[in-house]
C-alpha atoms as an extended CHARMM CRD file, in Angstrom:
* protein
*
       206  EXT
         1         1  MET       CA            -43.9390000000      -65.6210000000       21.5020000000  PROA      1               0.0000000000
         2         2  ARG       CA            -46.6500000000      -62.9640000000       21.6190000000  PROA      2               0.0000000000
         3         3  THR       CA            -50.3020000000      -63.9590000000       21.4910000000  PROA      3               0.0000000000
         4         4  THR       CA            -50.7850000000      -62.1560000000       18.1650000000  PROA      4               0.0000000000
         5         5  SER       CA            -48.0020000000      -64.2450000000       16.6520000000  PROA      5               0.0000000000
         6         6  ILE       CA            -49.5660000000      -67.4370000000       17.9840000000  PROA      6               0.0000000000
         7         7  VAL       CA            -52.9480000000      -66.4760000000       16.5290000000  PROA      7               0.0000000000
         8         8  ALA       CA            -51.3660000000      -65.7210000000       13.1540000000  PROA      8               0.0000000000
         9         9  ALA       CA            -49.5460000000      -69.0570000000       13.1110000000  PROA      9               0.0000000000
        10        10  ALA       CA            -52.7120000000      -70.9300000000       14.0740000000  PROA      10              0.0000000000
        11        11  ALA       CA            -54.7050000000      -69.1440000000       11.3860000000  PROA      11              0.0000000000
        12        12  ALA       CA            -52.1100000000      -70.1290000000        8.8100000000  PROA      12              0.0000000000
        13        13  LEU       CA            -52.3550000000      -73.7700000000        9.8680000000  PROA      13              0.0000000000
        14        14  VAL       CA            -56.1400000000      -73.7070000000        9.6880000000  PROA      14              0.0000000000
        15        15  ALA       CA            -56.0190000000      -72.1190000000        6.2420000000  PROA      15              0.0000000000
        16        16  LEU       CA            -53.7530000000      -74.8230000000        4.8430000000  PROA      16              0.0000000000
        17        17  PRO       CA            -55.5390000000      -77.4550000000        2.7380000000  PROA      17              0.0000000000
        18        18  CYS       CA            -55.9540000000      -80.6710000000        4.7100000000  PROA      18              0.0000000000
        19        19  PRO       CA            -54.6530000000      -83.6950000000        2.7970000000  PROA      19              0.0000000000
        20        20  ALA       CA            -56.5800000000      -86.0270000000        5.0740000000  PROA      20              0.0000000000
        21        21  GLY       CA            -59.9080000000      -84.9300000000        3.6330000000  PROA      21              0.0000000000
        22        22  ALA       CA            -62.5730000000      -84.9870000000        6.3190000000  PROA      22              0.0000000000
        23        23  HSD       CA            -60.1460000000      -85.8820000000        9.0940000000  PROA      23              0.0000000000
        24        24  HSD       CA            -59.7360000000      -89.5520000000        8.3050000000  PROA      24              0.0000000000
        25        25  PHE       CA            -57.6160000000      -91.8660000000        6.2110000000  PROA      25              0.0000000000
        26        26  MET       CA            -60.2350000000      -92.9090000000        3.6230000000  PROA      26              0.0000000000
        27        27  ASP       CA            -59.7430000000      -89.9130000000        1.3070000000  PROA      27              0.0000000000
        28        28  GLY       CA            -63.2830000000      -88.7240000000        1.9040000000  PROA      28              0.0000000000
        29        29  GLY       CA            -64.8710000000      -92.1660000000        1.4770000000  PROA      29              0.0000000000
        30        30  LEU       CA            -66.5690000000      -94.2690000000        4.1200000000  PROA      30              0.0000000000
        31        31  PRO       CA            -64.5640000000      -97.0350000000        5.8290000000  PROA      31              0.0000000000
        32        32  GLN       CA            -65.6340000000     -100.4230000000        4.5190000000  PROA      32              0.0000000000
        33        33  THR       CA            -64.0090000000     -102.7940000000        7.0080000000  PROA      33              0.0000000000
        34        34  PHE       CA            -63.4510000000     -103.0200000000       10.7560000000  PROA      34              0.0000000000
        35        35  ALA       CA            -59.7580000000     -102.1970000000       10.3060000000  PROA      35              0.0000000000
        36        36  GLN       CA            -60.5120000000      -99.1460000000        8.1620000000  PROA      36              0.0000000000
        37        37  GLY       CA            -63.0780000000      -97.9530000000       10.6810000000  PROA      37              0.0000000000
        38        38  LEU       CA            -60.6010000000      -98.3650000000       13.5200000000  PROA      38              0.0000000000
        39        39  LEU       CA            -57.8540000000      -96.4630000000       11.6880000000  PROA      39              0.0000000000
        40        40  SER       CA            -60.2820000000      -93.7040000000       10.7850000000  PROA      40              0.0000000000
        41        41  GLY       CA            -61.4640000000      -93.4210000000       14.3850000000  PROA      41              0.0000000000
        42        42  LEU       CA            -57.9120000000      -93.3710000000       15.7030000000  PROA      42              0.0000000000
        43        43  GLY       CA            -56.9320000000      -90.6620000000       13.2460000000  PROA      43              0.0000000000
        44        44  HSD       CA            -59.8820000000      -88.2950000000       13.3700000000  PROA      44              0.0000000000
        45        45  PRO       CA            -59.3080000000      -86.6290000000       16.7690000000  PROA      45              0.0000000000
        46        46  VAL       CA            -55.5810000000      -86.0980000000       16.1630000000  PROA      46              0.0000000000
        47        47  ILE       CA            -55.7220000000      -85.0710000000       12.4930000000  PROA      47              0.0000000000
        48        48  GLY       CA            -58.2950000000      -82.4100000000       13.3590000000  PROA      48              0.0000000000
        49        49  LEU       CA            -56.1780000000      -79.6650000000       14.9420000000  PROA      49              0.0000000000
        50        50  ASP       CA            -59.0980000000      -78.1870000000       16.8870000000  PROA      50              0.0000000000
        51        51  HSD       CA            -60.0610000000      -81.5780000000       18.3420000000  PROA      51              0.0000000000
        52        52  ALA       CA            -56.4600000000      -82.4890000000       19.1870000000  PROA      52              0.0000000000
        53        53  ALA       CA            -55.8690000000      -79.1490000000       20.9130000000  PROA      53              0.0000000000
        54        54  PHE       CA            -59.0080000000      -79.5850000000       22.9950000000  PROA      54              0.0000000000
        55        55  ILE       CA            -58.1030000000      -83.1090000000       24.1280000000  PROA      55              0.0000000000
        56        56  VAL       CA            -54.5650000000      -82.1150000000       25.1280000000  PROA      56              0.0000000000
        57        57  ALA       CA            -55.8340000000      -79.0570000000       27.0050000000  PROA      57              0.0000000000
        58        58  ALA       CA            -58.5160000000      -81.1000000000       28.7830000000  PROA      58              0.0000000000
        59        59  GLY       CA            -56.0060000000      -83.6330000000       30.0660000000  PROA      59              0.0000000000
        60        60  PHE       CA            -53.5980000000      -80.8790000000       31.0650000000  PROA      60              0.0000000000
        61        61  LEU       CA            -56.2930000000      -78.9460000000       32.9560000000  PROA      61              0.0000000000
        62        62  LEU       CA            -57.6450000000      -82.0130000000       34.7360000000  PROA      62              0.0000000000
        63        63  ALA       CA            -54.1950000000      -82.7150000000       36.1920000000  PROA      63              0.0000000000
        64        64  LEU       CA            -54.8120000000      -79.8290000000       38.6010000000  PROA      64              0.0000000000
        65        65  ILE       CA            -57.7870000000      -81.5900000000       40.1760000000  PROA      65              0.0000000000
        66        66  SER       CA            -57.9750000000      -84.5930000000       42.4670000000  PROA      66              0.0000000000
        67        67  GLY       CA            -59.6350000000      -87.4590000000       40.6070000000  PROA      67              0.0000000000
        68        68  GLY       CA            -59.2520000000      -85.5510000000       37.3690000000  PROA      68              0.0000000000
        69        69  MET       CA            -59.1880000000      -88.6560000000       35.1860000000  PROA      69              0.0000000000
        70        70  TRP       CA            -62.9370000000      -88.9190000000       35.7530000000  PROA      70              0.0000000000
        71        71  GLY       CA            -63.1760000000      -85.7770000000       33.6660000000  PROA      71              0.0000000000
        72        72  VAL       CA            -61.5220000000      -87.6190000000       30.7810000000  PROA      72              0.0000000000
        73        73  LEU       CA            -64.2300000000      -90.2870000000       31.0640000000  PROA      73              0.0000000000
        74        74  ALA       CA            -66.8880000000      -87.5520000000       30.9740000000  PROA      74              0.0000000000
        75        75  LEU       CA            -65.3220000000      -86.1600000000       27.8050000000  PROA      75              0.0000000000
        76        76  ILE       CA            -65.3240000000      -89.5600000000       26.0960000000  PROA      76              0.0000000000
        77        77  VAL       CA            -68.9180000000      -90.2990000000       27.1280000000  PROA      77              0.0000000000
        78        78  GLY       CA            -69.9010000000      -86.8860000000       25.7850000000  PROA      78              0.0000000000
        79        79  THR       CA            -68.2630000000      -87.5480000000       22.4190000000  PROA      79              0.0000000000
        80        80  LEU       CA            -70.0190000000      -90.9060000000       22.1270000000  PROA      80              0.0000000000
        81        81  PHE       CA            -73.3310000000      -89.2280000000       22.9240000000  PROA      81              0.0000000000
        82        82  GLY       CA            -72.6810000000      -86.5150000000       20.3490000000  PROA      82              0.0000000000
        83        83  ALA       CA            -71.7840000000      -89.1010000000       17.7320000000  PROA      83              0.0000000000
        84        84  ALA       CA            -74.9930000000      -91.0000000000       18.5360000000  PROA      84              0.0000000000
        85        85  LEU       CA            -77.0330000000      -87.8240000000       18.0620000000  PROA      85              0.0000000000
        86        86  HSD       CA            -75.5310000000      -87.3020000000       14.6160000000  PROA      86              0.0000000000
        87        87  LEU       CA            -75.9090000000      -90.9290000000       13.5910000000  PROA      87              0.0000000000
        88        88  THR       CA            -79.5940000000      -90.9170000000       14.5430000000  PROA      88              0.0000000000
        89        89  GLY       CA            -80.1600000000      -87.8680000000       12.3490000000  PROA      89              0.0000000000
        90        90  PHE       CA            -80.5500000000      -85.3000000000       15.1290000000  PROA      90              0.0000000000
        91        91  GLY       CA            -79.7170000000      -81.8090000000       13.8690000000  PROA      91              0.0000000000
        92        92  LEU       CA            -77.2790000000      -79.7360000000       15.9070000000  PROA      92              0.0000000000
        93        93  PRO       CA            -76.9180000000      -76.3100000000       14.2760000000  PROA      93              0.0000000000
        94        94  GLY       CA            -73.7040000000      -74.3990000000       14.8250000000  PROA      94              0.0000000000
        95        95  ASP       CA            -71.7760000000      -77.4160000000       16.0630000000  PROA      95              0.0000000000
        96        96  GLU       CA            -68.5030000000      -76.3590000000       14.4090000000  PROA      96              0.0000000000
        97        97  VAL       CA            -68.7500000000      -72.8860000000       15.9370000000  PROA      97              0.0000000000
        98        98  GLY       CA            -69.4660000000      -74.5530000000       19.2720000000  PROA      98              0.0000000000
        99        99  VAL       CA            -66.3890000000      -76.7410000000       18.8950000000  PROA      99              0.0000000000
       100       100  ALA       CA            -64.2190000000      -73.6970000000       18.1730000000  PROA      100             0.0000000000
       101       101  LEU       CA            -65.6430000000      -71.8320000000       21.1740000000  PROA      101             0.0000000000
       102       102  SER       CA            -64.9350000000      -74.8260000000       23.4090000000  PROA      102             0.0000000000
       103       103  VAL       CA            -61.2930000000      -74.7660000000       22.2860000000  PROA      103             0.0000000000
       104       104  VAL       CA            -61.0130000000      -71.0340000000       23.0180000000  PROA      104             0.0000000000
       105       105  LEU       CA            -62.5810000000      -71.5040000000       26.4600000000  PROA      105             0.0000000000
       106       106  ILE       CA            -60.4320000000      -74.4190000000       27.5530000000  PROA      106             0.0000000000
       107       107  GLY       CA            -57.3230000000      -72.5920000000       26.3330000000  PROA      107             0.0000000000
       108       108  GLY       CA            -58.2450000000      -69.7120000000       28.6380000000  PROA      108             0.0000000000
       109       109  LEU       CA            -58.8120000000      -72.0670000000       31.5670000000  PROA      109             0.0000000000
       110       110  VAL       CA            -55.4100000000      -73.6940000000       31.0400000000  PROA      110             0.0000000000
       111       111  MET       CA            -53.7660000000      -70.2620000000       30.9780000000  PROA      111             0.0000000000
       112       112  ALA       CA            -55.5770000000      -69.2440000000       34.1730000000  PROA      112             0.0000000000
       113       113  ARG       CA            -54.7840000000      -72.5480000000       35.9430000000  PROA      113             0.0000000000
       114       114  ARG       CA            -58.1570000000      -72.3470000000       37.6730000000  PROA      114             0.0000000000
       115       115  ARG       CA            -59.0470000000      -75.3170000000       39.8530000000  PROA      115             0.0000000000
       116       116  ILE       CA            -62.6920000000      -75.9370000000       39.0270000000  PROA      116             0.0000000000
       117       117  ALA       CA            -64.8180000000      -78.4270000000       40.9800000000  PROA      117             0.0000000000
       118       118  LEU       CA            -64.5850000000      -81.8180000000       39.2680000000  PROA      118             0.0000000000
       119       119  SER       CA            -68.3750000000      -82.0940000000       38.9720000000  PROA      119             0.0000000000
       120       120  TRP       CA            -68.6460000000      -78.7760000000       37.1170000000  PROA      120             0.0000000000
       121       121  LEU       CA            -65.6300000000      -79.4170000000       34.9270000000  PROA      121             0.0000000000
       122       122  SER       CA            -66.8190000000      -82.9200000000       34.0540000000  PROA      122             0.0000000000
       123       123  ALA       CA            -70.2340000000      -81.5360000000       33.1030000000  PROA      123             0.0000000000
       124       124  GLY       CA            -68.5830000000      -78.9100000000       30.9100000000  PROA      124             0.0000000000
       125       125  LEU       CA            -66.3120000000      -81.4660000000       29.2720000000  PROA      125             0.0000000000
       126       126  GLY       CA            -69.2700000000      -83.7570000000       28.6740000000  PROA      126             0.0000000000
       127       127  PHE       CA            -71.1550000000      -80.9500000000       26.9520000000  PROA      127             0.0000000000
       128       128  ALA       CA            -68.1360000000      -79.9320000000       24.8840000000  PROA      128             0.0000000000
       129       129  GLY       CA            -67.5320000000      -83.5920000000       24.1030000000  PROA      129             0.0000000000
       130       130  THR       CA            -71.0410000000      -83.7870000000       22.6780000000  PROA      130             0.0000000000
       131       131  LEU       CA            -70.1570000000      -81.0380000000       20.1920000000  PROA      131             0.0000000000
       132       132  HSD       CA            -66.8680000000      -82.6930000000       19.2540000000  PROA      132             0.0000000000
       133       133  GLY       CA            -68.4790000000      -86.1300000000       18.9700000000  PROA      133             0.0000000000
       134       134  TYR       CA            -71.1850000000      -84.7570000000       16.7150000000  PROA      134             0.0000000000
       135       135  ALA       CA            -68.4660000000      -83.4390000000       14.4160000000  PROA      135             0.0000000000
       136       136  TYR       CA            -66.5530000000      -86.7480000000       14.5760000000  PROA      136             0.0000000000
       137       137  ALA       CA            -69.5990000000      -88.6540000000       13.3340000000  PROA      137             0.0000000000
       138       138  GLU       CA            -69.8260000000      -86.6410000000       10.1150000000  PROA      138             0.0000000000
       139       139  THR       CA            -67.1540000000      -88.8080000000        8.4970000000  PROA      139             0.0000000000
       140       140  ILE       CA            -68.7540000000      -92.1380000000        9.4610000000  PROA      140             0.0000000000
       141       141  PHE       CA            -72.4140000000      -91.3350000000        8.7750000000  PROA      141             0.0000000000
       142       142  GLY       CA            -73.8930000000      -94.0690000000        6.6170000000  PROA      142             0.0000000000
       143       143  ALA       CA            -71.2190000000      -96.7000000000        7.3140000000  PROA      143             0.0000000000
       144       144  GLU       CA            -72.0170000000     -100.3510000000        8.0090000000  PROA      144             0.0000000000
       145       145  ALA       CA            -72.1890000000     -101.6430000000       11.5870000000  PROA      145             0.0000000000
       146       146  ALA       CA            -68.6810000000     -103.1640000000       11.8130000000  PROA      146             0.0000000000
       147       147  PRO       CA            -66.6430000000     -100.1450000000       10.6080000000  PROA      147             0.0000000000
       148       148  LEU       CA            -68.9630000000      -97.8520000000       12.5800000000  PROA      148             0.0000000000
       149       149  ALA       CA            -68.3350000000      -99.7460000000       15.8240000000  PROA      149             0.0000000000
       150       150  ALA       CA            -64.5980000000      -99.7830000000       15.1160000000  PROA      150             0.0000000000
       151       151  TYR       CA            -64.6360000000      -96.0380000000       14.4540000000  PROA      151             0.0000000000
       152       152  LEU       CA            -66.2870000000      -95.3580000000       17.8030000000  PROA      152             0.0000000000
       153       153  ILE       CA            -63.7650000000      -97.6050000000       19.5650000000  PROA      153             0.0000000000
       154       154  GLY       CA            -60.9180000000      -95.8690000000       17.7480000000  PROA      154             0.0000000000
       155       155  PHE       CA            -61.8430000000      -92.2910000000       18.5570000000  PROA      155             0.0000000000
       156       156  SER       CA            -62.6360000000      -93.1830000000       22.1650000000  PROA      156             0.0000000000
       157       157  SER       CA            -59.2830000000      -94.9340000000       22.5730000000  PROA      157             0.0000000000
       158       158  VAL       CA            -57.1960000000      -92.1440000000       21.0860000000  PROA      158             0.0000000000
       159       159  GLN       CA            -58.9400000000      -89.5280000000       23.2090000000  PROA      159             0.0000000000
       160       160  LEU       CA            -58.2090000000      -91.5830000000       26.3090000000  PROA      160             0.0000000000
       161       161  GLY       CA            -54.5620000000      -92.0070000000       25.3180000000  PROA      161             0.0000000000
       162       162  VAL       CA            -53.9070000000      -88.3660000000       24.4110000000  PROA      162             0.0000000000
       163       163  ALA       CA            -55.7700000000      -86.9050000000       27.3990000000  PROA      163             0.0000000000
       164       164  ALA       CA            -54.1200000000      -89.3490000000       29.8110000000  PROA      164             0.0000000000
       165       165  ALA       CA            -50.6780000000      -88.5110000000       28.4070000000  PROA      165             0.0000000000
       166       166  ALA       CA            -51.3060000000      -84.7650000000       28.8480000000  PROA      166             0.0000000000
       167       167  PHE       CA            -52.6710000000      -85.4060000000       32.3380000000  PROA      167             0.0000000000
       168       168  LEU       CA            -49.6440000000      -87.4420000000       33.4220000000  PROA      168             0.0000000000
       169       169  ALA       CA            -47.1720000000      -85.0300000000       31.8030000000  PROA      169             0.0000000000
       170       170  HSD       CA            -48.6450000000      -82.1000000000       33.7310000000  PROA      170             0.0000000000
       171       171  ARG       CA            -48.7090000000      -84.0610000000       36.9880000000  PROA      171             0.0000000000
       172       172  ARG       CA            -45.0570000000      -85.0070000000       36.4720000000  PROA      172             0.0000000000
       173       173  LEU       CA            -44.1570000000      -81.3930000000       35.6620000000  PROA      173             0.0000000000
       174       174  ILE       CA            -45.8460000000      -80.1750000000       38.8430000000  PROA      174             0.0000000000
       175       175  THR       CA            -43.9870000000      -82.7750000000       40.8970000000  PROA      175             0.0000000000
       176       176  ALA       CA            -40.5470000000      -82.3920000000       39.3180000000  PROA      176             0.0000000000
       177       177  ARG       CA            -40.4400000000      -78.7410000000       38.1660000000  PROA      177             0.0000000000
       178       178  GLU       CA            -43.3040000000      -76.8720000000       39.8090000000  PROA      178             0.0000000000
       179       179  ALA       CA            -41.8050000000      -73.4970000000       38.9110000000  PROA      179             0.0000000000
       180       180  TRP       CA            -42.1130000000      -74.3840000000       35.2300000000  PROA      180             0.0000000000
       181       181  ALA       CA            -45.7710000000      -75.3810000000       35.4360000000  PROA      181             0.0000000000
       182       182  LYS       CA            -47.2010000000      -71.8500000000       35.2250000000  PROA      182             0.0000000000
       183       183  PRO       CA            -45.2310000000      -70.6810000000       32.1490000000  PROA      183             0.0000000000
       184       184  VAL       CA            -45.8870000000      -73.9900000000       30.3950000000  PROA      184             0.0000000000
       185       185  SER       CA            -49.6000000000      -73.6050000000       31.1320000000  PROA      185             0.0000000000
       186       186  SER       CA            -49.5230000000      -70.0430000000       29.8180000000  PROA      186             0.0000000000
       187       187  GLY       CA            -47.8580000000      -71.1010000000       26.5850000000  PROA      187             0.0000000000
       188       188  LEU       CA            -50.0570000000      -74.1380000000       26.0210000000  PROA      188             0.0000000000
       189       189  GLY       CA            -53.2310000000      -72.2620000000       26.8900000000  PROA      189             0.0000000000
       190       190  ALA       CA            -52.3280000000      -69.3990000000       24.5410000000  PROA      190             0.0000000000
       191       191  ALA       CA            -51.5980000000      -71.8210000000       21.6930000000  PROA      191             0.0000000000
       192       192  VAL       CA            -54.8370000000      -73.7510000000       22.2350000000  PROA      192             0.0000000000
       193       193  GLY       CA            -56.8610000000      -70.5500000000       22.5150000000  PROA      193             0.0000000000
       194       194  ALA       CA            -55.2940000000      -69.2200000000       19.3200000000  PROA      194             0.0000000000
       195       195  ILE       CA            -56.1800000000      -72.4210000000       17.4670000000  PROA      195             0.0000000000
       196       196  GLY       CA            -59.7640000000      -72.0830000000       18.6970000000  PROA      196             0.0000000000
       197       197  MET       CA            -59.9210000000      -68.4400000000       17.6180000000  PROA      197             0.0000000000
       198       198  ALA       CA            -58.5790000000      -69.2780000000       14.1780000000  PROA      198             0.0000000000
       199       199  PHE       CA            -61.2090000000      -72.0200000000       13.6960000000  PROA      199             0.0000000000
       200       200  LEU       CA            -63.9030000000      -69.7060000000       15.0330000000  PROA      200             0.0000000000
       201       201  VAL       CA            -63.0130000000      -67.0070000000       12.5090000000  PROA      201             0.0000000000
       202       202  VAL       CA            -62.9630000000      -69.5330000000        9.6800000000  PROA      202             0.0000000000
       203       203  ASN       CA            -66.3330000000      -71.0490000000       10.6560000000  PROA      203             0.0000000000
       204       204  VAL       CA            -68.0550000000      -67.7040000000       11.1890000000  PROA      204             0.0000000000
       205       205  ALA       CA            -66.7140000000      -66.3880000000        7.8830000000  PROA      205             0.0000000000
       206       206  SER       CA            -67.7370000000      -69.4690000000        5.8880000000  PROA      206             0.0000000000
């Protein structure tokens, strides 16, 4: 599929109305219980297409690097820090544009299959995670302590699970079908980059 077709498909997905409201299961309302907070936290990173694409791409990219799972930890710590900034009332202008740019960038890195030093990549993922975490916290701002804690546990857990799955899938692909790894990376990176571009256009236009 050509890149222009991927971009068009991603733009169409972004333009569709989201039945999940603000990326969680409470129909736009705040979670009231621990269970609701946990479900909302588990759902937010995967219902949000930009967030989900970034997490998958991060895990996939880190599979190229020795000790890459430490990069997943850096991403999660970054999202928790970003959420804390939002919850304490710190203003972060342009966070949604920053999130979209981070998706575009990581899509390009996956396509290029560049092996970046783990320290630099972890720092980048931590910074990007801060932007994503800030956005995650929008839907939980003002919640009570119990659902808030559950939400943080939920979105940390699902990020770990999704990134680890992408990491292990890429490692297995490299081991079992190394010749397929480059075209798969090209396709995944193009799709992720197109999703980021579509969100960037939407956020800049709005």
